[in-house]
N, C-alpha and C positions, 0 to 999 in steps of 0.2 A: 471409168467404171460405169457400167450400164445400169439403168434402173428400169423397173417394171412399169410400163405405161398404164397398165390397167389398175384401177383403184376400186376399193370396195364401195358399195352404195351406202350412204349415211341415211339412216331411217330416223324420222322424228317420232318420239314416243307419243306425242299427242296425236299425230296423224294415224299411227298404228292403232291406237286405242279407239279412235273414232271411226275407223274403217275407211278413212280417206285414202286416196292414191298415194303410194310411196313417193317421196320427193328425192330427186337426185341433184347433186351439186352441178352448177353450170359448167359447161366445157371450158377448159382453159384455152385462152387465145395463145397464139404463137409467142407474142411478146411476153405474156405471163409465164409461159414455160421457160423462157430465157431468164427472167428474173428469179424464178424458183430454182433454176439450176445454179445461178450465181449465189443465191442464199444458201443452198445446200453445200456448195463448195466452200463458202466462207465459214459456215458453222463447223464443217469438218476440219478445215485448215486451222482454225483458232481454237478447236476443242482440245480435249485431253489427248495425251500421246496415243496415236493410232497408226496402225500399219495394215497392209493387205498382202496376203500370201496366196499365190496361185497353187494349182494342183501339184506342181513339181517342187514346191517348197521354196520358191524364189519370192523375195519381197518385191512387190510391184508398185507399192505406194507407201509413202510415209509423210506425215504432216510435220509442222515445225516443232511441236512439242516432243514428238518421237525422236526427232534428230537430236534434241538436247540430252536425251537419256540413252542414246545409242551406245556411246562409249562405255557408260556404266553397265549396260546390259551385256556388252561384249566382255568386260572385265569380270562380270559375275557368271560368265558362260551361260547366259540366259537369253541369247538371241533366238527369236522364233524360227522354227523350221518345221517341215511337214512331219518328220519323224517324231518330233517332240509334241506336235499337235495331235497326232493320232488320226484316225480315219472317221470322217463324217458319213452318215448314211446318205447314199446317193439317190435312193428312190424318191420320186416326187411326193408320195403320200406319207413319208416318214416324218416323225416329229423331230425338230432340231434339238440337239443336246446342249444345255447351258453348262459350260465348263469355265472355271476360273482358277487362277494360280497366283500365289503370293510371291513377291520379289522384294528382296532387301538390297538396295543399291547405295553405293557411295558416290555422291554427286558434290563436287567442289568441297570435299572434306566433310560433308554432312551425311548422316545416315537417313535415307528416306525410304518409304515403303510404298509399293504399288500392288494393286490387284488387277491382273490381266484377265479380261473377259473375252471369250471366243464368240464370234457371231458368224453364222453361215450366210454367204451371199449366193443366192440362187437366181437362175434365169427365169424367164417367163414360163418355161415348161417344168419348173421345180427342180431342175438338175443343179447340182452344186457347181458353182463357177469359181469361187474363191473363199478364203476365210479372212475375216477381219479380227484384229486384236486391239481392244481398247484398254489402255492402262489407267485405271482409276487411282489417283493419289489417296493413300490411306494413312499418311504420316500423322496428321492431326487426330484422325479417328483412333489410331493405335495409341497415341499419347494420351488421349482422353480415356481410353480403356485402361491404360496402365495407371493413370492417376486415380481412376475409380477403384481399381483393385487396391492401390496403396491406401486410399481413404477408407475403404471398407476394412482392410487389415488393421489400420490404425484405430478405427472405431472399435473393432473387436477386441484389440489389445487394451484399449482404454476401459471398456466395459468390464474387462476381467481384472484390471488392476486398480482403477481409481476408487470405486465404491464397492460396497458389499453386493449390491445388485442394482440393475437398471430396469425401469418399467415404462410402459406406455399405456394410455387409456384412450377410449373413444370420447365423443362429446358428452356421453352420459356417465363418464368416470368409470366405465367398465374396463378392467385390465385386458389389453389385447396382446401385450408382450411382456415377458419377464425374463431377465437374463439367467443363465444357468447358475450364477454365483448365489442365487437365492437358496440353493440346496445347502451350500456351506454355511450360510447365515442362519437359516431357519429350519433346515431339514426337509423342506418341501421340494417336490419337483415342480418346475415352472408350469406344467399343465394343470397342476392342482390349484394354482392361483389365477390362471387366465380364465376370464369369465366372471370373476368375482369383482365387486365394487371396491375401488380404492378406499372408500370411506369405511368399509366393513373390515379392513385389514387390522387396524388398531384394536386393542382390547376394549377401549372406551372411546366414545365419540369425541372427535377433536373439532373444536369450533372452526379452525382454519379450513379443514377439509370439508366440513359441512357448508361453509360459505362458498366453496367452489361450485357446489350444486345449484345454489340460488342466485349467485352473482352473474351479471352479464358482462362484467369487465374483463374476465379471463386474464387476470394479472398474474405475473410470476410470483412464486413464493420461495423463501429460503429458510433453512434452519428451523423447520417445523418439527418439534420433537414429539414422537408418538411411541407408545408402548405396544409391542407386538409379541404375541405368544408363539414360541417355537413349537415344533411337532412334539417335543418332549415335555412341553408345558412351561418351560422357562420363560420368564417375562424379560424381554430385552428392550433396550431403549434405542430407537433409531431416529436419525435426523433426515427429514425428507426435503428435497429441493426439486422444484418443478417449473417448467416453462410451457406456455400455451403453444400449440402447433396449429398453423393455418395452411390452407390449400394454396399452393403457389399460383394457381391459375385464377380461381374465383375469390380467394381471400376468405373463404368460409372457415370458421373454427372447427377443427377436427378432433381436438382432445388435448391431453397433457403428456409431456415426456419428462422424465426426471430420474433421480438417483435416490438411493436409501443407504445411509451410512450407519453402521453399528457404533454407537458412542457409549455403550454400557460401561466398558472398562474405563473410558476417559472420564465419565461422570463419577465413577467410584473413586478414581484417583483425585479428582477435584475435591470431592467431599472429604477425603482423607487429608489432603493438604490444608483445607480450610479448618478442619478439626485440629490438626497439629499446630497451625498458626494461632488459633484461639487459645490452645493450651499453653503455647509459648508466651503469648501476651499475658495470660493470667499469671504464669510463673514469674515473668519479669515484673509485672505490676506488684505481685506479692513481695518480691525481693526489694523493690524500691520503697514500698510502703514500710517494710520491716526496717530498712536502714534509716528511713526518715523518722520512724518512731523510736529508734534506739539512741537518739541524741542524748536524752536525759540520763539513760542508764549507763552510757559510756563516759559521759563527761563528769558525772558526779564523783565516782571513785577517783578519777584522775585528778580532779580539782583537790580532793582530800590529800592525795599523795603529794601533789605540788605544794599545797599549803603547809603540811607537816614537815616536808623536807626543807622548805624555806625557813620555817621556825628553827629547825635544827641547825641549818647552815648559818643563820644569823645569831644563834645561841640566845634567843630572847628569854628563855627560861633558865639560863645559866650555862656554864661551860659543859661540853660533852665529855671532857676528861681526856680526850686524845685527838690530835690533829687528823689522824686517819679517819675517825668517824666524820669529821667535818668534810673531808674530801669525798667520802662515800655519799654524804647528804647532798653535796654539790652535784655529783654524778646522777643521783636519783632525781634531783630537781631538773637538771638539763634533759635527761632522757624522758621524763614525764612531759616536759614542755614540748619536746619534739613529737612524742606520741600524740599529745593533745592536738597539735597542729595538723598532724596527719589525719587523725580521726575527724577533725573539723572539716578538712578538705573533702574526705570521702563522703561525709554526711551532707555537705553542701552540694556535691555532685548528685547524690541520690535525691536530694530535695528538688533540684532543678529538673531531673528526669521525671520525678513524680508530680511536678507542677506545684510543689508545696512551698516554694520560696516566694516571699512577698517583699516588695520594696517599701522601705520607710522613707518616703519622699519628703524632702525639705529643700529650702533655698540654700544653696551652698556656693561658696566662692572657690573656684578652681585653684586660685593662688594658695589658699589655705591647705587644700589637699596636696598640692605639689610640695609645699613647704614641709608638711608633715612627712611625706614620703622621702624627701631629701634628707631630713634629719635621721630617719631610720636606716638609710642605705649609705649615707656618706662615709661613715667609718669603714664599712665593708669595702667600698671602692678605694678608700685610702690604703687599706691593708693590701689590696690587690695591685697597688701602684697604678691605678687607672685615673684618667682625667674625667671628672664628672661635671657636665655642663648643663645649665638650665636656661632655656630660651623662652621668654614670655613677652607678648606685646603689652603696651600700656593700657589699651582699652579692652581688656579681656572681660567679657560679660559673666554674670552669675548664671548658675544652672539650677534646674529643678530635678533633683536626683537623690539617690541613696548614698550619702557621704561615705559610710563605712564600706560599702561594696565597691564604689569607685576607688577608694583608697586601696582596697585589697587587690583590685585589678592592676593598678599601677605598681604596687609592691611586687606582685608576681612577675610583671613584665621587667621591672628593674632588676629583680633578683636573677632572672634568667640572663639578662644582658650582662650583668657583672660576672655571673658564673661562667659564661661561655666567651668572655673577652679576655685575651691574654694581657700580660703586663704591658704598660705603656700604651694600652688601647684607650679609646675614647667612648664614653657612654653619655648620651644626651637625652634629656627629657624636655619636651616642648608642648605648647598648646596654642591653638589658634581657632578662628572662625573661618570656615571654608567659604568659597564663592557662592555655594548653594544654600548657605545659612546653617549648615550642620557644624557641630563643634567637634574638634579633633584634638585628642591627646596622641602624642607620638613619642615612642621610645626607640632610639637608634643606637647602634653599637658598631664597632669595628672588629667583631669577634669572628669565630670560626665559620659561622653561617651554615646553612643547609641547602640542599638542592631543591629545585622547584617541585619535583615529584614526591619529595619526602614531607612537604608542608602539610598535606592532609593527615599524615600519621602523627604529626606533632599536636594536632587538635583532638586526637583520640585518647580517651582516658587510659591511664596506666601504660601508655606507649612511650618508648624511647626511640629516637630516630636511628641511633647507631648503638650497637652493643658495647662499643668502646666507651661511649659516654656513660654507660652504667658503671663502668669500672673507674673512670676518671672523675665523674661528677655525680654527686648525690642527688636524689630526687625521686619522686614517685610518678612523675609524668602527669600530674593533675593540675599544674599551674595554668597552662594555656586553656585546657578544656573548661576549667572553672572560671577563668577570666572571660572566655567567650560566652559562657552561660550568663554571667552577670551583665555583660554588655547587651546580650539579647533581651534580658529582662527590662532594660531601659529602652528597648526598641531600636537599638543600634547594631553594629557589627564590628568584629575584630578581624582585621586583615594582616597577613604576614607576608613581607617581601624579603627575600634573602638570596644570597649567592655565596657558595662555598669560598672561603678565604677572603671575602670582601666584608661581609657583615650582614646584619639583620635589621629590619625596620618593622616595628609593630605599630599599627595604626588603629586607634580606637575612635570610631565615628559615631557620635550621638546625633539623633535626628534634630532638625530645627525646632521642633516643638519643645525640646528640653532647654533651649536657650531663652533666657529672660531678657 
């Protein structure tokens, strides 16, 4: 390829301004021209894909990079030829035409993009000698443009979906951008808010927004609640979030960018839920206080019924005149006793919920408590043809506790164990001091047991684990909840371990502070 030997004269700006003679570059020596030719050849050979086409449309030169994409150009029917290139102006004074063409090529299974640029090669007289095509790789550029379009689309979608509206300010907190969603939120067109100060948007000054104007920290802020008036005058509650924006080149503070979310309905729902919760708590407190205060009113008439029926049953004032009356009196006495027990349990549960139960603490011997419980339930276990065992160590310490409540806890646990254990079963009551110093009462049985997931229901008041138990076994479902409440009053806990068909183990654990 021939090159034009003549070169333009380089003019120094300082020399031209001072009127000094124009300077010309030194003439190239023959050896310099040889080095320059080698350099030009190497740059062309190692450059981007390039080819030269003569006037007849024949390719007269290709570099290495062009040879790598030749097959891909042929497969895409995009090989250069004179008919595809069109006609260049041939007159020496005409201005060359810059022409480019995009190509999508498949190279080694990958899709790559190139932009072919035409360059005219003219002789010293300005006549067209050939045409050069330089293929500039644009794959990364196109990928960047595609990613930019996707990011812009994603941002547009986010601004339409995530918040009620998006805003930007300059460093003086003047709004420079407001998303179109502000029309749905407030009824304003974005142009009506652009140019206004962010601080002036709320109906009342907000300390957080005012601090943005005076602070030099430019810190982000979140969940700043402000009240904004809509075009129709409605006062709406918005939650503002903002981040400072900095120039990526200089690092200078440019302003804030953020979102505004309408939380008016959310706040109204929260207030309604709080009001409903407070009302429910007041109603529950009134219920528990009512039950706790009804103790005397319910127990007094029942005690009278029990007392009078007992006198009639024992005929203390003389014979009733008929054995049938005596049977009726016995039924009245038994029913009243059962009703009194039920009412006592209900009132005790209510007192525990209301925090009205108090412990009558004293020094007690756990052996005495266990002996008393054993006397009360032994006959019932015998009637059920069960084996009743008591296991106590010799060095059992005394406790500081409410004797009556501990006795009631063990009675409830033993009653359940006997009730849900079939004939020939074993019921055991034991006590010991654990390795951590806590005191343990344990009631074990070989009864029907319950599943692990049903244990929480067993501790709920008035609950029965299985509806079949309601038909087969009597009970109100208050024994375990009441026992657990009494144990909590002592600072301990009641645990239940059970397996269907194997049995149940109830463990009363009192804290070491109760052990003397």
